[in-house]
C-alpha positions in Angstrom: 0.0 -0.3 0.1 1.1 3.4 -0.9 1.4 6.2 1.7 -0.2 9.1 1.2 0.2 12.8 1.0 -2.5 14.6 2.7 -3.1 18.2 0.5 -5.2 20.0 2.7 -7.3 23.6 2.0 -9.0 23.7 5.4 -12.0 27.0 5.5 -12.5 27.0 9.8 -15.6 29.4 10.2 -17.6 27.2 12.9 -19.9 29.5 14.9 -21.9 27.5 17.6 -25.1 29.1 17.0 -28.0 27.4 14.0 -26.4 29.1 11.5 -22.7 28.0 11.9 -20.7 25.4 9.6 -17.5 25.0 9.0 -15.6 23.1 6.1 -12.7 20.6 6.4 -11.1 19.4 3.2 -9.6 15.7 3.5 -7.4 13.8 1.2 -7.1 10.0 1.8 -6.0 7.4 -0.1 -8.1 4.7 -0.8 -7.7 1.8 1.5 -6.7 4.0 4.3 -8.7 5.2 7.4 -10.1 8.6 8.5 -11.6 10.2 11.6 -13.5 13.0 11.6 -13.7 14.7 15.3 -16.7 16.3 16.6 -14.4 18.7 19.0 -17.4 17.6 21.3 -18.1 15.2 24.2 -21.2 13.2 23.9 -22.5 13.9 27.5 -23.0 17.3 26.8 -25.6 17.5 24.2 -28.3 15.7 23.2 -27.7 14.6 19.7 -24.7 14.2 17.5 -25.7 13.2 13.8 -23.6 12.8 10.6 -25.2 12.4 6.9 -23.4 11.4 3.5 -24.6 13.2 0.9 -27.6 14.1 2.8 -28.6 10.1 4.0 -28.0 10.0 7.8 -24.7 7.3 8.8 -24.2 7.7 12.4 -26.2 9.0 15.6 -25.3 9.1 19.3 -28.0 10.3 21.7 -26.4 12.3 24.9 -27.3 9.6 27.0 -26.3 6.4 24.4 -29.6 5.6 24.6 -29.6 5.5 21.2 -26.7 4.8 18.5 -27.0 3.5 14.9 -24.5 3.5 12.3 -25.3 3.0 8.5 -28.0 0.3 8.1 -29.1 0.7 11.3 -30.0 4.2 10.8 -31.5 3.8 7.3 -32.4 -0.2 6.4 -31.3 -1.0 3.1 -28.9 1.7 2.9 -25.3 -0.5 2.9 -22.8 2.0 1.4 -20.4 1.6 3.8 -21.0 -2.5 5.4 -19.4 -1.8 8.6 -16.8 0.0 8.4 -18.1 2.6 10.4 -17.1 3.4 13.9 -18.7 6.3 16.4 -16.9 7.2 19.4 -18.7 6.8 22.5 -17.3 9.5 24.2 -17.3 12.4 21.5 -19.6 11.0 18.7 -16.2 11.1 16.6 -16.5 8.9 13.0 -14.2 6.5 12.1 -14.2 5.0 8.1 -12.2 2.1 7.7 -10.3 1.0 4.6 -11.7 3.6 2.5 -12.8 3.5 -1.1 -13.2 5.7 -3.8 -17.4 5.4 -3.6 -16.9 7.1 -0.4 -15.9 10.6 -2.1 -18.5 13.1 -0.9 -19.8 15.8 1.9 -20.0 14.8 5.3 -22.3 16.8 7.4 -22.3 17.2 11.2 -25.0 18.2 13.4 -24.2 18.7 17.1 -27.8 19.1 18.9 -27.7 20.7 22.4 -30.2 22.3 24.8 -28.3 25.5 24.5 -28.0 25.9 20.7 -27.4 23.5 17.4 -24.1 24.0 15.2 -23.6 22.7 12.0 -20.0 21.4 10.4 -18.7 20.1 7.0 -16.2 17.7 5.9 -15.3 17.3 1.9 -13.4 14.0 1.7 -11.4 13.1 -1.9 -10.6 9.6 -2.2 -7.2 9.1 -4.5 -8.0 5.7 -6.4 -5.3 3.1 -6.3 -5.0 -0.7 -7.9 -5.8 -3.4 -6.1 -1.9 -4.3 -6.0 -0.9 -1.0 -4.8 -3.7 -1.6 -2.1 -2.6 -4.8 -0.9 1.2 -4.5 -1.7 3.5 -6.5 0.8 7.2 -5.3 0.5 9.0 -8.5 1.0 12.9 -8.7 2.2 15.0 -12.0 2.6 18.6 -11.8 4.6 20.9 -14.5 6.1 20.9 -14.9 9.9 23.2 -12.7 10.7 22.9 -10.4 8.6 20.9 -6.2 9.4 18.1 -6.1 8.0 16.0 -2.7 7.3 12.2 -1.6 6.9 11.8 1.4 5.0 8.5 3.6 6.1 8.6 5.6 2.3 7.4 8.8 4.3 9.7 11.9 5.8 7.8 12.1 9.5 5.3 15.2 10.7 5.3 16.4 14.2 2.1 15.2 14.8 2.6 11.3 13.6 2.5 8.4 15.5 4.3 5.5 14.2 4.0 2.5 15.7 5.4 -1.2 14.3 4.5 -4.4 14.8 5.7 -7.5 14.5 2.9 -10.5 14.5 0.7 -8.2 16.2 3.1 -7.8 18.9 3.6 -4.0 19.4 7.4 -3.7 19.1 8.5 0.1 18.5 6.4 3.6 18.3 7.7 7.2 17.7 5.5 10.1 18.2 7.3 13.3 17.8 10.6 13.6 19.4 9.9 10.2 22.0 10.4 6.6 21.2 10.0 3.4 23.0 11.3 0.0 21.9 10.0 -3.0 23.2 7.9 -2.2 26.2 7.0 -5.9 26.6 8.9 -8.6 28.1 7.6 -10.9 25.3 9.5 -7.9 23.2 12.6 -7.4 25.1 13.1 -11.4 25.1 12.8 -11.9 21.2 15.1 -9.1 20.2 17.2 -8.2 22.9 18.3 -4.5 22.2 18.7 -5.7 18.1 16.2 -2.5 17.4 16.9 0.4 15.9 14.5 3.3 15.1 15.1 6.5 12.7 13.7 9.1 14.0 13.8 11.1 11.1 11.5 9.0 9.1 10.4 6.7 11.7 12.5 3.5 9.5 13.3 0.3 11.1 16.2 -1.8 11.3 16.7 -5.3 12.6 20.1 -6.4 13.6 21.7 -9.6 14.4 18.8 -11.8 12.9 17.2 -14.7 13.5 15.4 -17.2 12.2 12.8 -16.3 14.7 12.6 -13.0 13.6 11.2 -14.4 9.8 7.3 -13.1 10.2 4.9 -10.3 9.4 6.0 -6.6 10.3 3.2 -3.8 10.1 4.3 0.1 10.6 1.0 2.0 11.7 1.3 5.9 10.8 -2.0 8.1 12.2 -1.1 12.0 11.0 -3.4 14.2 12.8 -4.7 18.0 11.8 -5.4 19.5 14.7 -8.3 18.4 16.3 -10.2 18.4 12.7 -9.3 14.9 11.7 -6.9 12.0 11.1 -6.0 9.5 8.5 -4.5 6.1 9.2 -2.4 4.2 6.9 -0.8 0.2 7.1 2.7 -0.6 5.9 2.8 -4.6 5.5 6.6 -6.3 5.9 7.2 -10.0 5.1 10.6 -11.0 6.0 11.7 -14.2 5.5 15.6 -15.2 7.5 17.2 -18.1 6.4 19.8 -20.3 8.4 23.8 -19.8 7.6 24.3 -23.4 7.9 27.6 -22.4 9.3 26.7 -21.8 12.9 24.6 -23.9 15.8 22.4 -22.8 18.0 20.7 -24.1 21.6 17.2 -22.8 22.2 17.0 -21.5 26.0 20.7 -21.3 26.8 21.2 -17.8 26.1 24.5 -18.2 24.3 25.0 -16.8 20.7 25.3 -18.7 17.2 29.1 -17.8 17.5 29.5 -18.9 21.1 27.8 -22.3 20.5 30.1 -22.6 16.9 33.5 -21.7 19.2 32.6 -24.5 21.9 31.7 -27.2 19.3 35.1 -26.4 18.1 36.4 -26.6 21.2 35.1 -29.9 22.0 36.3 -31.6 18.7 39.7 -30.2 19.3 39.4 -32.3 22.6 38.5 -35.4 21.3 41.0 -35.1 18.4 43.3 -34.8 21.0 42.4 -37.9 23.0 42.1 -39.9 19.9 46.1 -39.2 19.2 46.7 -39.4 23.0 45.7 -43.1 23.1 47.0 -43.7 19.7 50.2 -42.9 21.1 50.1 -44.8 24.5 48.9 -48.2 22.1 51.5 -48.0 20.0 54.0 -47.1 22.9 52.5 -49.8 25.0 52.6 -52.3 21.7 56.7 -51.5 21.1 57.6 -52.0 24.9 55.6 -55.2 24.2 57.6 -56.1 21.5 61.3 -55.6 22.1 60.7 -57.0 25.5 59.5 -60.6 23.5 63.1 -60.3 21.6 65.0 -60.0 24.8 63.4 -63.3 25.8 63.9 -64.9 22.6 67.5 -64.2 23.0 68.1 -65.8 26.9 
């Protein structure tokens, strides 16, 4: 999947009266997810309603007594097919795996006891091919080598970038702060072998092992203040093959090089022992032969 370039032209005119209307322009790549923020708390409103091209697609009441999305709001309407999510605390709307048929006008209506307000989001979805959307970058290395997983972007200050390995979170970077392996399972598996590039969020795995083979995913959440955010996911498939020149003992805590060194030492000791036994046997046989010859001369 190609990462996005968000080009936003924002006209922010939100007032707090019934006639107040604000407009945000959002450009997003097909297959990404977008969240449109309300900027309010549901507990302080009577109703929050979302419309797509004048068709109601989501609604939530302040006391959470009524919540609907897509076909629940309008029977027979299946444009989004379970791809809409409502935040119960804010009423913000998320559209997952967005398609080019989701381009259009999204209107937010906020109804409170004191006043009503409206806000409009113009969402433009940039289409990509199925191959681009489902693209998985594949990396193959030999055990012991390093592998770099390139994010393909330049990190923005508001971006939250998170790396996952087979669903396990292994690294995260936001602003100038970063974290690597915050849980024991991650620390045990990688043991200080991960390195993050703070300029673009790319990940490098040093001294790779065959157990590092698997699926790696990079999730990027790019926020535009409190108005909207876009989520993109990149996938990588890493294959680490054994070099065939080293041994490892699972759970021993020894590196493959250390194990190979121990094995070499053992081989030398065995060889020395065999040579020693051979020399001893040869000398003893020679001594016995000489003694027999002396006895024959008597």
